[in-house]
NUTOR-356842 format. One line per 8 residues: number of its first residue (from 1); their letters; for each residue x, y, z of N, C-alpha, C. Coordinates in pm, 1 decimal. Layout:
% NUTOR-356842
NUM) A) X,Y,Z,X,Y,Z,X,Y,Z | ...
***
This chain:
% NUTOR-356842
1) QILQAKDK) 10460.9,11075.6,6434.0,10592.0,11109.4,6485.3,10622.9,11030.2,6611.7 | 10519.7,11001.6,6689.8,10541.3,10920.2,6808.8,10580.9,10778.5,6767.0 | 10518.8,10728.2,6662.3,10555.2,10595.0,6613.3,10699.3,10592.3,6564.9 | 10742.8,10697.4,6498.7,10881.6,10705.2,6454.0,10975.8,10711.0,6573.3 | 10936.9,10782.6,6675.9,11019.0,10790.4,6797.1,11027.2,10653.6,6864.3 | 10915.6,10579.8,6865.8,10916.3,10446.2,6925.5,11007.9,10351.4,6849.8 | 11029.3,10376.7,6721.0,11120.1,10293.0,6642.7,11264.8,10306.0,6688.8 | 11295.4,10410.1,6763.4,11430.6,10431.5,6815.4,11457.8,10346.9,6940.1
9) LSKRQRMI) 11353.9,10288.3,6996.8,11368.8,10207.8,7116.8,11419.3,10068.1,7082.6 | 11488.5,10007.2,7179.5,11525.5,9866.6,7162.2,11396.9,9783.7,7168.8 | 11406.3,9660.4,7125.5,11289.6,9572.6,7126.3,11231.1,9560.3,7267.9 | 11319.2,9542.7,7365.9,11277.0,9525.5,7504.8,11215.6,9655.3,7559.7 | 11278.5,9769.6,7530.8,11225.8,9897.9,7577.3,11086.5,9922.3,7520.2 | 11071.5,9895.4,7392.3,10942.0,9917.8,7327.2,10834.1,9829.1,7389.0 | 10868.7,9702.8,7411.7,10773.1,9609.1,7469.5,10729.4,9656.6,7608.2 | 10825.7,9695.4,7690.6,10794.2,9739.9,7825.9,10716.3,9871.4,7823.2
17) FEMSREEG) 10754.7,9963.5,7736.9,10682.1,10089.7,7725.2,10536.6,10064.5,7687.4 | 10515.3,9980.1,7586.8,10378.8,9951.6,7541.6,10297.1,9881.1,7649.0 | 10359.0,9788.2,7720.5,10287.5,9718.7,7827.2,10248.7,9816.0,7938.3 | 10337.8,9908.4,7968.2,10312.7,10004.8,8074.9,10213.9,10112.3,8033.8 | 10244.0,10181.5,7925.9,10166.4,10299.5,7889.0,10042.0,10268.6,7806.0 | 10049.0,10167.0,7722.9,9935.0,10138.5,7634.1,9842.6,10031.4,7689.8 | 9900.3,9933.5,7762.3,9817.0,9828.2,7820.2,9783.2,9856.0,7966.1 | 9852.8,9952.4,8026.6,9823.9,9991.0,8163.6,9872.1,9893.8,8269.8
25) LSSQEIAL) 9970.9,9811.6,8237.5,10021.3,9715.5,8334.8,10118.8,9782.3,8431.5 | 10122.1,9733.9,8553.1,10215.7,9784.9,8653.7,10353.2,9723.6,8630.6 | 10452.8,9780.6,8695.3,10588.5,9725.6,8685.9,10592.1,9581.7,8735.1 | 10518.6,9555.2,8840.2,10514.3,9419.9,8894.3,10452.6,9321.7,8793.3 | 10344.1,9362.4,8729.8,10279.2,9275.4,8631.2,10370.2,9249.6,8511.0 | 10438.5,9354.0,8466.3,10530.5,9338.6,8353.2,10644.7,9245.5,8391.6 | 10699.7,9265.0,8510.9,10810.0,9180.9,8558.0,10769.4,9033.7,8561.5 | 10649.8,9007.8,8609.9,10601.4,8869.4,8614.5,10584.7,8810.2,8475.3
33) KLDISEQS) 10528.1,8889.5,8383.4,10505.9,8839.9,8246.8,10636.8,8812.7,8173.3 | 10737.0,8898.0,8196.6,10863.6,8886.2,8124.4,10969.7,8808.2,8203.0 | 10935.0,8768.4,8324.2,11025.9,8694.7,8411.6,11156.7,8771.2,8433.7 | 11141.2,8899.2,8468.6,11255.3,8984.1,8502.7,11220.2,9057.9,8632.1 | 11318.4,9123.9,8690.5,11292.2,9196.0,8815.7,11214.1,9324.6,8789.2 | 11146.4,9370.7,8892.5,11074.5,9498.6,8881.3,11172.3,9611.8,8855.5 | 11290.8,9603.1,8915.1,11391.4,9707.1,8893.5,11433.1,9712.0,8746.9 | 11445.4,9597.1,8682.5,11477.5,9594.0,8539.2,11368.9,9660.3,8457.0
41) VRNQLSSA) 11244.5,9636.5,8495.0,11131.6,9700.0,8426.6,11141.7,9851.3,8441.1 | 11164.1,9896.8,8564.3,11174.0,10041.5,8588.3,11291.0,10102.9,8511.9 | 11404.3,10032.7,8510.1,11521.3,10084.1,8438.2,11494.5,10094.4,8288.4 | 11434.3,9990.3,8231.4,11405.1,9989.7,8087.9,11302.0,10096.8,8052.5 | 11202.9,10113.1,8136.9,11100.4,10214.5,8112.5,11159.9,10354.4,8120.9 | 11245.0,10375.6,8218.1,11310.9,10505.0,8231.9,11395.9,10536.0,8108.9 | 11470.3,10438.0,8062.9,11553.3,10456.1,7943.1,11467.1,10483.9,7820.2 | 11357.3,10411.2,7808.4,11267.0,10430.4,7695.0,11209.1,10571.5,7695.3
49) LKVLREEL) 11166.1,10617.9,7811.6,11107.5,10751.5,7820.6,11210.3,10859.1,7786.9 | 11333.8,10837.3,7826.0,11440.1,10933.2,7793.5,11458.8,10942.2,7642.3 | 11465.1,10827.4,7576.3,11481.2,10824.9,7430.0,11362.7,10893.7,7362.6 | 11242.2,10861.5,7407.1,11122.8,10919.0,7346.0,11117.6,11070.4,7365.2 | 11151.1,11115.9,7485.3,11153.2,11261.2,7509.4,11250.1,11329.6,7414.0 | 11371.8,11273.2,7404.6,11474.0,11333.1,7318.1,11428.0,11337.4,7172.4 | 11368.1,11229.6,7125.4,11321.3,11223.4,6986.4,11207.0,11321.5,6962.4 | 11115.3,11331.1,7057.9,11001.2,11420.3,7040.1,11042.7,11566.3,7047.9
57) IKTGLCFA) 11142.0,11596.0,7128.8,11193.5,11733.0,7134.0,11254.5,11768.9,6998.9 | 11326.1,11674.9,6939.1,11386.0,11698.2,6806.9,11280.0,11730.5,6702.4 | 11165.0,11666.7,6713.0,11059.9,11687.6,6613.9,10966.3,11801.8,6651.5 | 10990.2,11863.3,6765.9,10908.8,11977.0,6805.9,10779.2,11941.3,6874.5 | 10766.2,11818.4,6918.1,10643.6,11778.1,6986.8,10661.8,11787.1,7136.6 | 10699.9,11902.1,7182.5,10725.1,11922.3,7324.9,10601.8,11892.7,7410.4 | 10483.7,11917.8,7357.4,10362.7,11892.1,7434.4,10350.2,11745.1,7469.9 | 10406.4,11657.7,7389.8,10397.9,11513.7,7415.5,10477.4,11473.9,7538.7
65) ILFMN) 10571.1,11556.2,7578.1,10649.3,11527.6,7697.3,10557.8,11519.7,7819.0 | 10456.0,11601.2,7820.7,10362.2,11598.2,7933.0,10295.8,11463.2,7944.7 | 10267.5,11399.1,7833.4,10204.5,11268.1,7829.8,10295.4,11162.6,7891.7 | 10425.7,11182.6,7880.2,10519.6,11080.6,7922.4,10572.9,11099.0,8063.6 | 10531.7,11201.8,8130.3,10579.9,11223.3,8267.8,10491.9,11155.9,8368.8
***
């Protein structure tokens, strides 16, 4: 269900989410790799987390919200 929720993300949101949460990279490291500002990274990550929370709430995986905070 988390994979299905990730499919709702834009390509850029998914990439940034995975780099942050799955690869453990900092906003600064992601910004350097993608040649974008740290603020853009934070904005995209925030948007991605909002989408994922909404999708997981729809599927009843409220416990997963704790993972994303």
